[in-house]
Every structure is written in structure tokens, then in C-alpha cells.
N, C-alpha and C positions, 0 to 999 in steps of 0.2 A: 268879810262877806260872811256870810251865813249859807253852808250847804252841807246838804244831807242826802243820802241816798239808804233806801232800806231794803231788805232781802237780796243783797249779794250773794255773788254766787263764789263757792270757795275758789283760791288762785287769783281771785281779782286783786288788784292793786291800784294803788293810789301813788301819784307823783306829783311833786311841787316843785316849783323853782321860787329862792327868794332872790331878792337884790339887795343891796345895802352899799351905803358910801364907804369907800375906804378910810378906815380907822387911821387918823393923824394923831392923836395923842395917846399917852399911855393908859389913861382913864378909858378913850376908847376902846383901845385894845384888850382892857381888861374885861370891859361889858361885853365885848365879843366872845373872849375866851367864856365866861360865865354863863354866854346862853349856850356855847358848844356843849359845856360840862353836862348842860341840862338836856341837850339833845340826845337821842338815838341814832339818827341819819341825819338829819339837817347838820348844815356844815361839814359832814363828812365828804370829801372830794370824792367823786368818781374817777377812779383809775381811767375810764376810759378819755377822761377830760385832761388829767394830768400828762396822760401819755401820747396823747392826740397827735396825729400828723399835721392837724389845722392849727397855725398860729393861734388864731381868735379864740378858738378854746382855752387852749394854754394857758392865754392871757387872762382869761374870764377868772382863772382859780389859782394864779400865780400867785396873788398877795396871801392865800389862805397857806398854800405850801411854803412860802417866806416865814409864816407864822408858825409852820410845826403843824398843822392840824392834819390828822390821818385822812388816809383814802379808804373808801369801800368798792367793793369789786362788783362796777356795774358796767 
């Protein structure tokens, strides 16, 4: 999908959510780690999800926590 916005004001932010299948093989995990290494924010887990009181949110990020992906303070 192509999307663009022009003339945004200072302090304006973009938020995106990406979904992907749980990696099953070492090759898939390696591919995911390669993606992670290339991103500044994507795949960096929100601490609010990791530490959420809501089990569903914790389950959504549990596999990335298990793989050792770092969190961000969101």
C-alpha cells in the first residue's frame, strides 16, 4: 500500500503494526533476526505489551521475547 502525507506538523508520529507467522525453522528465525537488525523501531517490542496485565497482549509478543528481541519504552 502506498501512502503519503505532506505538510505534517512537528510532533506528529506514525504508528504501524506488522503481523507475521511464528518462525518454525532456524532459517525463518535467522530471516526474522536479519529484519530486526535492519530496523530501528520495527520488531522492538513495546514494554507496555511485554508487561501488560492483559494476557492477550503478552501472548502477542511472547515469541519475540523468547527470541531475545529488545523492548522500547512505549
